C-alpha positions as CSV (number, residue, x, y, z in Angstrom):
1,X,-6.7,16.0,-6.8
2,X,-4.9,15.8,-10.1
3,X,-3.9,12.2,-10.8
4,X,-1.5,11.2,-13.6
5,X,-0.9,7.7,-15.0
6,X,2.2,7.3,-17.1
7,X,2.8,4.4,-19.4
8,X,6.7,4.6,-19.8
9,X,9.2,3.6,-22.4
10,X,12.9,3.4,-22.1
11,X,13.3,4.9,-25.6
12,X,10.7,7.5,-26.2
13,X,10.1,8.8,-29.7
14,X,7.3,10.4,-31.7
15,X,6.3,6.9,-32.8
16,X,6.4,5.4,-29.3
17,X,6.2,8.2,-26.8
18,X,5.7,8.2,-23.0
19,X,1.9,8.3,-22.6
20,X,0.3,10.3,-19.8
21,X,-3.4,10.0,-18.7
22,X,-4.5,13.1,-16.7
23,X,-7.5,12.4,-14.3
24,X,-9.3,14.3,-11.6
25,X,-10.1,12.6,-8.3
26,X,-13.0,13.8,-6.2
27,X,-13.8,11.5,-3.3
28,X,-14.1,8.1,-4.8
29,X,-14.7,9.3,-8.3
30,X,-11.8,9.2,-10.8
31,X,-12.6,11.1,-14.1
32,X,-10.4,11.0,-17.1
33,X,-9.5,14.4,-18.4
34,X,-6.9,14.3,-21.2
35,X,-4.1,12.4,-22.8
36,X,-0.6,13.8,-23.4
37,X,2.5,12.3,-25.1
38,X,6.1,13.0,-24.3
39,X,8.4,12.1,-27.1
40,X,11.7,12.9,-25.4
41,X,13.3,12.6,-22.0
42,X,13.6,16.4,-21.7
43,X,9.9,16.6,-22.1
44,X,9.5,13.9,-19.4
45,X,11.8,15.8,-17.1
46,X,9.8,19.0,-17.6
47,X,6.7,17.1,-16.8
48,X,8.2,15.9,-13.5
49,X,8.9,19.5,-12.5
50,X,5.3,20.8,-13.1
51,X,4.0,22.5,-9.9
52,X,1.7,20.4,-7.8
53,X,-0.4,19.3,-6.1
54,X,-0.5,16.1,-8.1
55,X,0.1,12.4,-7.7
56,X,1.4,10.1,-10.5
57,X,1.6,6.4,-11.0
58,X,4.6,5.4,-13.1
59,X,4.8,2.1,-15.0
60,X,8.4,1.2,-14.3
61,X,10.3,-0.3,-11.3
62,X,11.6,2.3,-8.9
63,X,14.3,0.0,-7.5
64,X,16.2,-3.3,-7.8
65,X,15.9,-6.2,-5.4
66,X,17.9,-5.9,-2.2
67,X,19.6,-9.2,-2.9
68,X,21.0,-7.9,-6.2
69,X,22.1,-4.6,-4.7
70,X,23.9,-6.4,-1.8
71,X,25.5,-8.9,-4.1
72,X,26.8,-6.4,-6.7
73,X,28.0,-4.0,-4.0
74,X,26.0,-0.9,-5.0
75,X,24.9,1.5,-2.2
76,X,22.3,0.0,0.0
77,X,20.1,3.0,0.6
78,X,17.7,4.1,-2.2
79,X,18.9,7.7,-2.8
80,X,22.6,6.7,-2.8
81,X,21.7,3.9,-5.2
82,X,19.9,6.2,-7.6
83,X,22.8,8.6,-7.6
84,X,25.2,5.7,-8.3
85,X,23.0,4.5,-11.3
86,X,22.5,8.1,-12.6
87,X,26.3,8.4,-12.8
88,X,26.6,5.4,-15.1
89,X,26.2,5.4,-18.9
90,X,23.4,3.2,-20.1
91,X,25.9,0.8,-21.7
92,X,27.9,0.5,-18.5
93,X,24.7,-0.2,-16.6
94,X,23.7,-2.9,-19.1
95,X,27.2,-4.4,-18.9
96,X,27.1,-4.5,-15.1
97,X,23.8,-6.4,-15.1
98,X,25.1,-8.8,-17.8
99,X,28.3,-9.4,-15.9
100,X,26.4,-10.1,-12.7
101,X,24.3,-12.8,-14.4
102,X,27.0,-14.5,-16.3
103,X,28.6,-16.7,-13.6
104,X,25.3,-17.5,-11.8
105,X,23.2,-20.6,-12.1
106,X,20.0,-20.5,-14.2
107,X,17.1,-19.4,-12.0
108,X,19.5,-17.3,-9.8
109,X,20.3,-14.6,-12.3
110,X,17.5,-12.1,-12.0
111,X,16.0,-11.4,-8.6
112,X,12.6,-10.2,-7.7
113,X,11.8,-7.8,-4.9
114,X,10.1,-9.4,-2.0
115,X,6.6,-7.9,-2.6
116,X,6.6,-8.8,-6.3
117,X,6.1,-12.6,-5.9
118,X,2.7,-13.5,-7.1
119,X,2.1,-10.3,-9.0
120,X,3.5,-11.5,-12.4
121,X,6.0,-8.7,-12.4
122,X,9.3,-9.3,-14.1
123,X,12.6,-8.9,-12.2
124,X,13.9,-5.3,-12.3
125,X,17.1,-6.8,-13.8
126,X,15.3,-8.0,-17.0
127,X,17.0,-6.4,-20.0
128,X,15.2,-8.1,-22.9
129,X,11.6,-8.6,-24.0
130,X,10.0,-6.0,-21.8
131,X,13.2,-4.3,-20.8
132,X,12.2,-3.2,-17.3
133,X,15.9,-2.8,-16.2
134,X,16.3,-0.2,-18.9
135,X,13.1,1.5,-17.9
136,X,14.4,1.6,-14.3
137,X,17.6,3.1,-15.5
138,X,15.9,5.9,-17.5
139,X,13.0,6.5,-15.0
140,X,13.8,6.1,-11.4
141,X,17.0,8.4,-11.3
142,X,15.0,11.1,-13.0
143,X,12.3,11.0,-10.2
144,X,15.1,11.3,-7.7
145,X,16.7,14.2,-9.6
146,X,13.4,16.0,-10.0
147,X,12.8,15.9,-6.2
148,X,9.5,14.0,-6.2
149,X,8.2,12.7,-2.9
150,X,8.2,8.9,-3.2
151,X,6.3,7.6,-0.1
152,X,8.1,4.9,1.8
153,X,11.2,5.3,-0.3
154,X,12.5,8.9,-0.5
155,X,11.2,12.2,0.9
156,X,10.8,15.1,-1.5
157,X,8.3,17.8,-2.6
158,X,5.0,16.7,-0.9
159,X,3.0,18.4,-3.6
160,X,4.5,16.1,-6.3
161,X,4.1,12.5,-5.4
162,X,5.4,9.6,-7.4
163,X,4.0,6.0,-7.0
164,X,5.1,2.9,-8.7
165,X,2.2,1.4,-10.6
166,X,2.0,-1.8,-12.5
167,X,-1.0,-2.1,-14.8
168,X,-0.4,-5.8,-15.6
169,X,-1.4,-6.9,-12.1
170,X,-4.6,-4.9,-12.3
171,X,-5.4,-6.1,-15.8
172,X,-5.0,-9.7,-14.7
173,X,-7.3,-9.2,-11.8
174,X,-9.9,-7.9,-14.2
175,X,-9.6,-10.5,-17.1
176,X,-7.2,-13.1,-15.9
177,X,-4.2,-14.0,-17.9
178,X,-5.8,-13.2,-21.3
179,X,-3.6,-11.2,-23.6
180,X,-4.8,-7.7,-24.4
181,X,-2.0,-5.9,-26.3
182,X,0.6,-6.0,-29.0
183,X,3.2,-3.6,-30.3
184,X,3.0,-5.2,-33.8
185,X,0.1,-4.0,-35.9
186,X,0.1,-7.2,-37.9
187,X,-0.7,-9.1,-34.7
188,X,-3.6,-6.9,-33.7
189,X,-6.7,-9.1,-33.4
190,X,-10.3,-8.7,-32.6
191,X,-9.7,-10.9,-29.5
192,X,-7.1,-8.4,-28.2
193,X,-9.5,-5.5,-28.9
194,X,-12.3,-7.3,-27.0
195,X,-10.0,-8.0,-24.1
196,X,-9.0,-4.3,-23.8
197,X,-12.6,-3.2,-23.9
198,X,-13.5,-5.7,-21.3
199,X,-10.7,-4.4,-19.0
200,X,-12.1,-0.9,-19.4
201,X,-15.7,-2.0,-18.9
202,X,-14.8,-3.8,-15.7
203,X,-12.7,-0.8,-14.5
204,X,-15.7,1.5,-15.0
205,X,-18.0,-0.9,-13.1
206,X,-18.0,0.2,-9.5
207,X,-19.6,-3.1,-8.5
208,X,-16.8,-5.1,-10.1
209,X,-14.2,-6.7,-7.8
210,X,-11.2,-4.7,-8.9
211,X,-10.5,-3.8,-5.3
212,X,-9.9,-0.1,-6.0
213,X,-13.1,1.2,-4.5
214,X,-13.3,3.8,-7.2
215,X,-15.9,5.0,-9.6
216,X,-14.0,5.4,-12.9
217,X,-15.3,7.6,-15.7
218,X,-13.3,7.2,-19.0
219,X,-14.2,7.1,-22.7
220,X,-14.1,4.0,-24.8
221,X,-11.4,5.3,-27.1
222,X,-8.8,4.7,-24.4
223,X,-9.1,0.9,-25.2
224,X,-8.7,1.2,-28.9
225,X,-5.0,1.3,-29.5
226,X,-3.6,-2.2,-30.0
227,X,-0.5,-1.4,-28.0
228,X,-2.7,-0.5,-25.0
229,X,-0.5,2.4,-24.0
230,X,-3.5,4.7,-23.3
231,X,-5.3,2.0,-21.4
232,X,-2.2,1.1,-19.3
233,X,-1.8,4.8,-18.5
234,X,-5.4,4.9,-17.2
235,X,-4.8,1.8,-15.2
236,X,-1.7,3.5,-13.6
237,X,-3.8,6.5,-12.8
238,X,-6.4,4.2,-11.1
239,X,-3.7,2.6,-9.0
240,X,-2.2,6.0,-8.0
241,X,-5.7,7.2,-7.0
242,X,-6.2,4.0,-4.9
243,X,-2.9,4.7,-3.2
244,X,-3.8,8.3,-2.5
245,X,-7.0,7.3,-0.8
246,X,-6.0,4.1,0.9
247,X,-2.3,4.1,1.6
248,X,-1.0,7.7,2.0
249,X,-3.4,8.7,4.8
250,X,-1.6,6.2,7.0
251,X,2.1,6.0,6.0
252,X,2.7,3.4,8.7
253,X,1.2,1.0,6.3
254,X,4.4,1.2,4.2
255,X,6.6,0.1,7.2
256,X,6.1,-3.5,6.0
257,X,8.1,-2.8,2.8
258,X,11.9,-2.6,2.5
259,X,12.6,1.1,1.7
260,X,15.4,0.0,-0.7
261,X,13.0,-2.1,-2.8
262,X,9.8,0.1,-2.7
263,X,6.3,-1.1,-3.3
264,X,3.6,-1.2,-6.0
265,X,0.3,0.7,-5.7
266,X,-2.1,-2.2,-6.0
267,X,-4.5,-3.7,-3.5
268,X,-3.1,-7.2,-4.2
269,X,0.3,-6.2,-2.9
270,X,-1.2,-5.2,0.4
271,X,-3.2,-8.4,0.7
272,X,-6.6,-6.7,-0.1
């Protein structure tokens, strides 16, 4: 099976592209094959329409929290909600999220999805710092428009499967809460470099307790970039491979999740 891991950005460019790690899955062996960069959204849209079969883990939230959707009055099923968001301009979307937060008490402005508690994930409403709300806006509607099959969320082309990945939760399981990346070259340190290498070493160690039940083969150079985009893409591919082997064979497993909110492909989210 062809497995992609996608480290996403809400503003792709040649300097900071969307990064794709292509891997091959045979049984429990996941082998890195190639890196690809997508510098524009049209390139990303073309990627989504490549013929399958393939499965891809995308590092952005596929949905908002149900509490937010219910409170703001957007459509309460995933496909209608994505169509609603896709019809908005980015500025109008940001304004809607800001207007929602403004009158609310601190601590009640940005809501997490039910399954995110304990994962370290930011609310899908978060606009600043790591702007996952903007990543949702630019990413999730494009998956819907491209007709991907999103298990537990939205039926589509069963040969092109999209899975929500989150490399941060896997990285924390491997090395704890140790920092491992920076987008600022001046802040790149030997400690961050060592942390990235440790993540890769532990991921490749089949006896390590990463919970994926995979034998991962990948070269050292994936851990060298200080922004960790290539390493995060590999982690996303590993999470997608885990979901392909341990979740998709029995779709009833996904009945525990709200189909409006979706789920993240990581053993910890499933209590494993």
